[in-house]
N, C-alpha and C positions, 0 to 999 in steps of 0.2 A: 541297469542303465536303461533309460527310456529310448525307444526307437524314434528315429527322426524321419521326416518325410523324404521321399525319393523324388528327385526332379527328373521329369521327362521333357524332351523337346520334340514338338510336332511341327514339321514344315508341311503345310497343306496348300495345294493348288486347288482353289475352290472355283467351281463352275456351276453356279445356280442359274440354270437356263431359264427357269420359270420367272425368277425375279430380276433377270438380267444383271446378276452380280458375279463378277469375276475378280477374285482377289488372291494374293499370295499372303498366307497367314504364317507367322512364325510364333508359335505358342510355347511357352515354358509353363509346365503344369506340375504342381506339387501333388504327390500322391501320399495322403495321410497313411500311417501304418495300419489303420483299421479299414482302409478302403481296398476293396478287391479290384482286380484288373478290369473286370467287366464294367463296374461302375465308372472307373476312370475312362474307359472307351466311350461310354454313353455321355459323360461330361464333355469330352473332346468333340464328339459328333454333334452334340447340342450346340456347342460354341460355333462350329462351322455352319450347321444347318440354319441357325437363327442369326447368323452374322449380321451385325449392324454396327454403326459407328458408336463407340463408347461401351460396347458390351465387354464386361470383364468377369473373370472368375472371382467368386466370393472368397472369404478366408477359409472356406472348407469345413470339414467335419469338426474342426476344433472350435468353431463358433456357430452355435445353433441359430443365432439371429440372422445370419447371412444367407442369402440365396446361393445356390451352386454357381449361378451366373446372374449378373444384373447390369443394367445400364441406368445411370442417374442423369438427371437434368443438370444444367449449370447451377441451379439453385439447391441441388442436393436431394430433390425428391426422386423417388424410384419410378422410372418410366417402364422398365421391363424387369420382371422377376422370373427366373427360370429355375425350377427344381428338377432333381434327378431321382429316379427310383420310385418309391411309394411314400411320399410325404404324408404326414397325418392330415386329417380333415381340419383340425385346429390350425395347423401351419398354413394350409391353403386358404382358410378363412381369413387369417391375419394378413397373408400376402395379398389377397384380393382387395383388401381394404387399403393397403399401403401402396400398391403399384397400379399403374394404368393398365398394364398388360401382364398376364400371368400364364406361363406355360409349364407343362411337366413333360420331360423326356423320360421314357421308361422302357424297360424290356420285361416288365412284370405282366402277368396274365390279368385278364379282365376280372376274374373272380376275386383275386387278392385286392385289386384296386377298389372294386365295389364294396367289399367288406370294410375296408378302411374308411372310405369316403362316405359311406352311409351312416357312420357312427355319430355324426352331428351335421347340422346344416352348414353349407359352405356358401359364403357371400358371392354373388355373381357366378354361380356354377355354370351357367349356360355360356359364359364368356371365357372360361378358363380352358385353354387348348391343351389337349393331351396328344403327344406324338409317340406312338408305340413303335419301337424298333425291335424286330424279332430277336429273342434271346439267343438263338443259334447263330445269328449274324454277329451279334456283339461278342459272343464267345469265340467265334472264329478269329475276329480281330484281336481279342484279348490274348489268345494263345501265341500271337505273333509279336507281342509288344517287346520293344527294345527301348533303351534309354533315348535313342535318337531315331525318330520315325519320319518317313517322307510318304505322304499320302496325296493321291490325286482323287479328289472327291467331286462327283458330279451328281446334281439333282435335276430331275426332269420329270414332270407329270407324276409326282409321287414316288418315283423310282430313285433309289440311292445306290450309287456305285462308288466303291472305294478300291483304288488300285495302289499297291505298295511298291511297284516297280518289278515285282515278280509275278504276283497273282492279282486277279480281279475278284471282288466280292460284290454281289448284287442282291438287293432286297427291295421290298416295297414298304414304304412308311404308311402307317395307319394314323390318320388324323381324325380326332373326334373332340368332344368336350367332356368335362367332368359330368355335366348334367346328362348328356346322352349316354355316357358309360354307366352311370348309376341308375338310369331309367330302363336299361335293358332287362328283359326277363331272364 
């Protein structure tokens, strides 16, 4: 019998001080059987950090044509495309032609990303934002996952803080572009 997705509920009190965004998010997130808990955490963090009107989860790993997250215009064109992990250079190339804004949220190391993204040219590489979340931070949150989560998430000056009512977890986000990352020595 095939495994089915597991549904998680995240109630997030978001305080993005830099963008003056204060929201209560109630997210129901399906975790595909092949998705590990660290990737799920990165997807949920991406949804909160990039919060904007109309931002939705894609259909997930079961549909390779969807972004992990996206926002579409009223006419159906893709305004925001967000991927998680280490998407292929080909995928980023196609996404950058299809969407106005493309971002990648990842906990992967620079060497792995460079190896993948140097494999072929990527359209608008200098405009594609990469937000790196330290793997140890994502793993800490992943080990605490339960089916119902309550997070208090604060963003200020590149610092990310997540509190779950018992403990606080803090890190610094690294923001760069695909071009800058692949240009490093």
